[in-house]
N, C-alpha and C positions, 0 to 999 in steps of 0.2 A: 288938823286931820290930814293924814298921809294920802297921797294920790299915787297909785301904782299902775303900771302896765305889765301884763303878762303876754308874751309872744309865744303862742302854742300853735304851730303850723303843721302838726302831724295829723294823725287820723282820728277817727271816731273814739276809739278806746283811750287814746292819749288825752283827749279833751276831758273825759270823765276822770282820768287819773290825775288831773290838775286840781281836783276838788279840794284837797287839804290845803294847798297853797292859796287858792282863791278864798276859801273860808277863813284862813288865818289872816289874810290881808284885809278882809271885810270887817273883822271884829273891831270893836271899839270905834265904829263909825268910819272906817277907812273907805276910800273911794277906789274901786278897782275897775280897770279897763282890760278887756281880754280880746286879743287879736287872734282870729282863727281863720281857717279856710272858709270861703263864702258858702260852700255846700253844707257846712256844719254850723253856720251862724244861728239859724232858727233853733236847732237843738241846744246850742250853748245858751241861748237866751232862756230856754225852758229849764235847763239844768241849773243855771246861775241867774235867777231873776234879779238879783241885787247888783249884778255887774253890768257895766256898759260894754256890749259886745260889738266888735268891729270885724266885718267879714271882708276878706280880700282873696284874690285868686292866688293860691299857693300850690295846690296839686296840679301837676302838669308842667311846672317849672321847677326843675330839680337842680341840685348842685352841679351835675354834669353839664348843664346848659351854660354854666358860668365859668367855663375854663377856656384858656387860649389853645392854640393849635398844639402846644407842647403838653397839654394836660394840666397846666398850672392854674390855680385859682386866679381869675382876673380880678382887677380892683373891684371890690364888691359894690361900691356906690355906682361906678360907671356901668357895670354889668347889669345891675338891677334897673337902673334908669333906662338902659337900652332895651331891656327885654320885658319888664313888667311895670315900669313906672306909669306909662301911659294908661294901662288898664286899671291900675290901682291908685291913680293920682289923687282921687278924692279922699281915699283912706289915708294915704301918706300925709296929705295936707292937714287932715283932722288930727292925726297923731302929732305932727310937728307943732300944731297950735296949742297942744296941751303942755303943761309944765309938770312933768312927772318927778316925784321925789325918788322913785326907784323903778327900774325896768328889769323884769325877770325874763331873760331870753333862754328858752328851754331846749331848743333843738340844735343839734350840731349839723348845720347845713349852710350852704352858700347864701340862700335867701335870708336865713336868720341873721347871719353875720352882716349882710347888707342892711337889713332893717336896724340893727344895733348901731350902725354908723350914723344914724340920724340923731342920736342922743349923746349927751355928755358921757364919755366912757366911765366917769366916776360914779354915775348913777346906774350903770348896767351890771347886772349879776348873772352869772351863768356863762354864756358865750358872748364875746364882744370883739369889736374891731377897733383897734387903737394904734396909732403911730405906725400904720401900714402893716400891722400884724393881726392874725387871728388868735385870740387869747382865750384861755379857759381859766375860770376861777379855781382856787385850790379844791373846792368841793367837787367840781367836775373832774379835775385831774385825778382825784382819789377814786372816783367811780370808774374811770378808764382803767385804773390800776387793778381794782378788785375784780373787774370783769375778765381779767386774764384767766381767772379760775372761777367760772360761773357757778360751779357746784357749791361754793361757799359764799356766793353773793349775799351780803348781809341785809339788804334793804329792798322792799317793794318799791317800785317806781313812784307810787303815790307818796311814800314817805321821803324818798330821795328829793323830789321836787318840793314837798311840803316843808322840809327842813331848811329850805332857802329863806323862809319867812323869818323876820326878827323874833316873832313870838308865835310859834306854831301851835295850833289848837291841839288838844289831846286826841289821841287816836280814837277813843270811844265817841268823840263828837263828830267824826267824819261821816260815817254811814250808820243808818239804823240797824238794830239787831234784826237779822233775817227771820221772817216768820211766814208761814203759809197763809195765803190770801183767799183760797177757795176756788181759784180758777183753773186748777188742774196742772198738767205738765206741758211746758213749752220746750220745743226742740229746735235748736239752731243747727242747721244742716252742715255748715262749713265756715271756715275762716278764709282770709285772703290767701293764705298759703296752704295748698292742698296737702302737703306733707304733715301739717299740724292737725289735720282733721281725719276722722275715721272714714274708711270706705263705706259705701252705702249698705252693703250686706252686713258688715260688722256693726254699724250704727243701729241697724234694725234690731239686731239681737239685744243690744244694750237698751234700746228704747223699750222693748218687750219686757225686759227684766225690771226696769224702773216702773213701768206701767203696773206690773204685778205688785211691786213693793208698795205702791200707793193706792192699791185697791181698785184699779181700773178706772182712773179719772179721765176727764176730757183731755185730749192731746191736740196741741196747736203747733203746726210746723211753721218756722220763721226763717226768713232769709231774703236776699235781694233777688231781682229778676234773673241774675246770673245763675242762681241755684234752682231755677224752675225745672230743668231736666233732672236734677238730683231728687227733687221732691217727688216727681213722677216715679223715678226708680225706687225710691224708698217705700212708697205706698204699695208697690208691687210685692214687697216683702212682708207686708202686713196682712193679717187675716183675722177673722172672728171679731171678738170684742174690740181689739185694738184698732182694726180697720174701721169699724163702725163708729168709734168714738174720736176719730182723727179728723181735724179740719186743716186743710192746706191754705195757709195765709202767705205763702212765699211770694214775694214780689208784689204784694197787694197792700202794703202798709208803709205809710210815710213815717217820718220820725215821731210826729205827734201821736199817730196811731200805735206805733211801737211802744212808746212810753206808757200809754194807757193799757195796752195788752200785757206787757211784762209786769206792770205794777200789780196786777190781779192774780198772778200765777201762784201755785203752791211750790213749784220748783222749776228751774230752768236747767235743761241738760244741754251742754255746749262745749265746744273747744274754746281756746283762748281767743275771745272776740270782744268787740266793742259792746255787743249786746250783753255779754257777761258782766262787764263793768256797769252797764246801765242797771241790770238787775240788782247788783250790790248797792248801788246808789239808792235804789227804790226800796231796799229791805226785802227783796225777794230771794229765797234760798237758791243757791247755785250748786249744781253738781257738774264739775268741769273735767274734761279729759285734756291732760297736758302731755305732749309727746314731742319728739324731734327737737326743734329749737325752743319750744315753749317751756318755760321754767317757772314754777309756781312762786318761788321765793322772789322773783323779779316782777311778775305781772299777774299774780293770782288775784282772785276776788277779795275786796277789802271789807273787813268787818267781821262780826261774829255770826255763825250759823251757816257757813259754807263748807263744801267738801270738794277736794281736788284729788283726782286719780292721776298721779305723776309717774310716767314711765322713767325707769332708771336702768340704764345700761352703762358700761364703762365709758361710752362716748357721749352720754347725756350730760348736759344739753349740747346739741351740735350747732353748727352754723347753717342756717337755711340757705345761704348763698352757695354752699358747696354740695355737690351731688353726694347722696348717701351711698357708701361703698358696700353696705350690707343689706340693701333692699328694705330699708325702714323696718329693721328687726324689732324696733320698740313697739310696733303695732300688735305683735303677737299676744302680748299679755291681755289686751283688751278683747281678745276673742277666745280667751280661756274659759271653759265652762265653769270653773271655780270662781272666776271673776263675775260671771253672770249670776251665779248663786248669791254672791255678796251684794251685788246690785239689787237683787230681788229680795234682800232682807233675810236670806237663809245663811246665817253666819256659821262657818265651820271652824274647826280648830286650826286649820292651816289656811294659807292665803297664796294667791298665785305669785310666782316669781316675776321679777322685772317690773313691778309696779308698786308704788307706795300709796296707801290711803291716808290722806291728810285732812285735818279739820283746821279751819281758820281760828286763830287766837290773837289776842292783843297783849302787848306789853308796853313798857314805858317808851319804847322807840316807835312802835307802830304795829303793823300786822305781821304775824308770823304763822307758821303752819306746823301743827303737831302730828307726827305719824301715829296712826292708830292701827294700821296694817302695814307690816314691813318695817325695815330698819333703815334709818337715814344715816349713812356712814359719814356724811359731811356735817352732821348737826353740831358737833362740838366745836369745830373750826369756825362755823358760821356764827355760833353764839359768841365766841371770842371777839369776832369782828363787830358784832352788834354791841357788845359791851364797850368796845373802843369808841364806837359812834356815840353811845350813850354818855360816855365820859366827856367827849368833845363838846356835846351840847348841854351838859349838865342835867341830864335826864334821870340819872340814878346817882346815889351816893356810894362811894367806894365800890365800883364795879370790879368783879373778879374775872381776870383773864387767865385761863389755865395754861395757854401756850403763848409765850411772848413772841414767837415767830409770826403769829397772826398779825402783829403790828406792822411787819415789813410788807405785807400784802396791801396795807391800807395807807401807811404813812412813810414819808422820807424825812430826813433831817431838815430839808428845805421847808417842809410844811410847818415846822416849829420855829425855824429861824427867820423866815420871811413873813411879811404880812399876809393875811388870809387871801387878799386879792392878788397876791404876787404870782 
């Protein structure tokens, strides 16, 4: 029976997007240990009851803390021990005591490299520290390559991590088919990055449209305490039946309560957030707004039965670390009256420019998104890259690649000539 460790020290949504890898390693009686930030340990245990969850302090200790005066990465073992070992000593000792057959290190960060140094480099997959170097497996190097053109990114993050497993579970086994549960409409007010979320007045008009489309259901507002002012502002834009049927639960729900609440909804209206991935995990239908740096083909909801409204301009998707030089122009499509008519279920012959209406689909590789409103100009190039991935992993027979240049965005000669770990 194989014993595996997954090191996933990123945020709420990333823990949910590790599900395909976790479930793949659990099949056939495998033993899986999952190392997450301590703030997410309780949630991880609820999401993955068959895994052994280890919580450690990760957030608040970033790669920038582990550099010397010149900005160079310090020796990861020494830096980690100097800065976080004392606080996390018990977790480190437990992990050292285990003899893992494989370690899957999923995040490109100084802390992750430091943790990887505790294990035999030959057992570490993903990102590892060996012979004084920070190394990436071939699969990780390929991902860095294809994200140079994110428009054609071929894989959802869930599938990217899931395909690290020796025997990945089939895409249809990851999340249940999304179905209405009878609990009405849930609304997530915002994500961590404000540029990826709709302004309050714009969100209010979208909520009104979806409220009408679903026949005036109960509405539940969801978010953290940081969104309490947004909830009050949003409610000021509501009136009539919508206001009367809305309950504000922002800042009043722990992770356990959030799971219970989201599991009973008919639909969750949300930007790209961890709660969106939680809904997909629970089989709750998602309607998601993706704009700015959020790109559905990378981090969209996983499984069948979800809708994504994806902003598409020449600059989409952008880098959230750079200021927007055009005033977040991609927001405009979400405030188009024609878009509101579509949200309300009043389908016209035309559709608003600057936004794609996507529905989630599954193929042999994983989740993908089919445009039902608008035209995806990158679809052909993305499909070519997906077929190359499918060929690499033996997921389809005789894959057809229309444009051989797609291979150069994914593969180099060294990928074929050197071992996969090279």
